[in-house]
C-alpha positions in Angstrom: -24.5 -30.9 -12.9 -24.1 -28.6 -9.9 -26.2 -31.0 -7.7 -23.7 -33.7 -8.3 -20.9 -31.9 -6.6 -22.9 -32.0 -3.3 -22.6 -35.8 -3.4 -19.1 -35.5 -2.2 -20.3 -33.6 0.9 -22.1 -36.7 2.1 -19.1 -39.0 1.4 -17.0 -37.8 4.3 -19.2 -38.6 6.9 -25.1 -18.2 4.8 -26.3 -16.2 1.9 -23.7 -13.6 1.1 -22.9 -11.5 -1.9 -20.2 -8.8 -2.2 -17.6 -7.2 -4.4 -14.6 -7.9 -2.2 -12.6 -11.0 -1.5 -13.4 -12.6 1.8 -10.9 -14.4 4.1 -12.0 -17.4 6.2 -10.2 -19.0 9.1 -11.3 -22.5 10.2 -10.0 -23.2 13.7 -10.8 -27.0 13.5 -7.9 -27.5 11.1 -6.0 -24.2 11.4 -6.7 -23.3 7.8 -7.0 -19.8 6.3 -8.3 -19.3 2.7 -9.4 -16.2 0.8 -12.5 -16.5 -1.5 -12.3 -14.4 -4.7 -14.8 -11.5 -5.0 -16.6 -13.1 -7.9 -17.7 -16.1 -5.9 -21.0 -16.1 -3.9 -21.6 -18.1 -0.7 -24.4 -20.7 -1.0 -27.5 -20.2 1.2 -27.4 -22.7 4.1 -31.0 -23.9 3.3 -30.1 -24.6 -0.3 -26.9 -26.4 0.9 -28.9 -28.6 3.3 -31.4 -29.5 0.6 -28.7 -30.5 -1.9 -27.0 -32.6 0.8 -30.2 -34.7 1.3 -30.6 -35.2 -2.4 -26.9 -36.1 -2.8 -27.2 -38.6 0.0 -30.0 -40.4 -1.7 -28.0 -40.6 -5.0 -25.1 -42.1 -3.1 -27.3 -44.6 -1.3 -28.6 -45.7 -4.7 -25.1 -46.1 -6.1 -23.5 -47.7 -3.0 -26.3 -49.5 -1.3 -25.6 -47.8 2.1 -27.1 -44.6 3.4 -24.3 -42.2 4.3 -24.3 -40.6 7.7 -24.1 -36.9 6.8 -24.5 -35.8 10.5 -20.8 -36.5 11.0 -19.6 -34.0 8.5 -19.3 -30.2 8.7 -19.5 -27.8 5.8 -16.8 -25.2 6.1 -17.2 -23.3 2.9 -19.7 -23.6 -0.1 -19.6 -21.1 -2.9 -20.5 -20.7 -6.6 -19.5 -18.6 -9.5 -22.6 -18.2 -11.6 -23.4 -21.5 -13.3 -19.8 -22.2 -14.3 -18.2 -23.2 -11.1 -18.8 -24.6 -7.6 -16.4 -24.8 -4.6 -17.1 -26.8 -1.5 -15.0 -27.7 1.6 -16.1 -30.2 4.3 -14.5 -31.9 7.2 -15.4 -34.9 9.3 -13.8 -36.5 12.4 -12.0 -39.7 11.3 -12.0 -42.9 13.3 -9.4 -44.5 11.0 -6.7 -46.2 13.1 -4.0 -45.5 10.6 -3.3 -43.9 7.2 -3.6 -47.2 5.3 -7.1 -47.8 6.6 -8.1 -44.2 5.8 -6.8 -44.7 2.3 -9.0 -47.7 1.8 -12.1 -45.7 3.0 -11.2 -42.8 0.8 -10.8 -45.0 -2.3 -14.1 -46.7 -1.6 -15.8 -43.3 -1.3 -14.3 -42.3 -4.7 -15.6 -45.4 -6.3 -19.2 -44.8 -5.0 -19.0 -41.2 -6.2 -17.9 -42.2 -9.6 -20.7 -44.7 -9.9 -23.2 -42.1 -8.8 -22.0 -39.7 -11.4 -22.2 -42.2 -14.2 -25.7 -43.2 -13.1 -26.8 -39.6 -13.4 -25.1 -39.0 -16.8 -24.9 -42.4 -18.5 -24.3 -40.8 -22.0 -21.5 -38.6 -20.9 -17.8 -39.4 -21.4 -15.7 -39.6 -18.2 -12.0 -39.3 -18.1 -10.4 -39.8 -14.7 -7.0 -39.1 -13.3 -5.4 -39.5 -9.8 -2.6 -37.1 -8.8 -1.1 -35.6 -5.7 -1.4 -31.9 -5.0 0.5 -29.8 -2.5 -1.2 -27.0 -0.5 1.0 -25.1 1.9 3.5 -27.9 2.0 0.8 -30.6 2.7 0.2 -33.4 0.2 -3.4 -34.0 -0.8 -4.8 -36.8 -2.9 -6.5 -35.5 -6.0 -9.2 -37.4 -7.9 -10.1 -35.7 -11.2 -13.1 -36.3 -13.4 -13.3 -34.5 -16.8 -16.8 -35.1 -18.1 -17.9 -34.3 -21.6 -21.6 -33.7 -21.9 -23.5 -33.7 -25.2 -20.2 -33.8 -27.1 -19.4 -30.1 -26.4 -19.6 -29.1 -22.7 -16.5 -30.2 -20.7 -16.9 -30.1 -17.0 -13.7 -30.5 -14.8 -14.4 -31.9 -11.3 -11.8 -32.2 -8.6 -12.0 -34.1 -5.3 -9.0 -33.3 -3.1 -8.6 -35.1 0.2 -6.3 -35.5 3.2 -6.3 -36.9 6.7 -5.1 -34.0 8.9 -5.2 -33.7 12.7 -7.8 -36.4 13.1 -10.1 -34.9 10.4 -10.8 -35.9 6.8 -10.6 -32.7 4.7 -12.5 -32.9 1.4 -12.2 -30.1 -1.1 -14.5 -30.5 -4.1 -14.8 -28.1 -6.9 -15.8 -28.0 -10.6 -15.4 -25.5 -13.3 -16.2 -25.2 -17.0 -13.9 -22.4 -18.2 -10.1 -22.6 -17.7 -9.8 -19.0 -16.3 -12.0 -19.9 -13.4 -10.1 -23.2 -12.9 -6.9 -21.2 -12.6 -8.6 -18.8 -10.2 -9.6 -21.7 -7.9 -6.2 -23.3 -8.0 -4.5 -20.0 -7.1 -6.9 -19.6 -4.2 -5.9 -23.1 -2.9 -2.2 -22.5 -3.4 -2.3 -19.2 -1.5 -4.1 -20.7 1.5 -2.3 -21.5 4.7 -2.3 -24.1 7.4 -1.2 -23.3 10.9 1.5 -25.6 12.3 0.0 -28.1 14.8 1.4 -31.1 16.7 -0.1 -33.6 14.3 -0.5 -31.3 11.3 3.2 -30.6 11.0 3.8 -34.2 10.0 3.6 -33.7 6.2 
């Protein structure tokens, strides 16, 4: 199941382990976020391998090979086998928000189809909501996937157009405590005010 989360990395065309939380600042979008101590950063080589495999799965689902060279991985981390958290950005050429929305919706459709192709016997429940992070509204596409009638995997794909970048936050978790931990991490994160970014 973990491999499937890397599909989302390709859509928007540093091994480390420690006992303390780590704070990251991403200058491209002026974002600061603190990763909890019980999450481990994903090795870059493993990350790259999963991106290639995810790209092939998307190509099979959508019929078009994604251009993963246009995206940048900001943060990729795991919590054992029960959770995965990934943030990517890509420069957007969308002329307006309406056009970006159509591209984003198409990406979600392809991702959903790829997931179903990989787990045809699973039960998928989906939901679209709006989440607020530091005053900014993000689109949230949720998939709650029941596997083998007992394992429930919660997958979230949170996106926004911000300062000319598509921001994509993708995470999944199995246990609710970890889910709340990830949600607190996002709610406590901060965006620096910018000329474009202040338009919420």
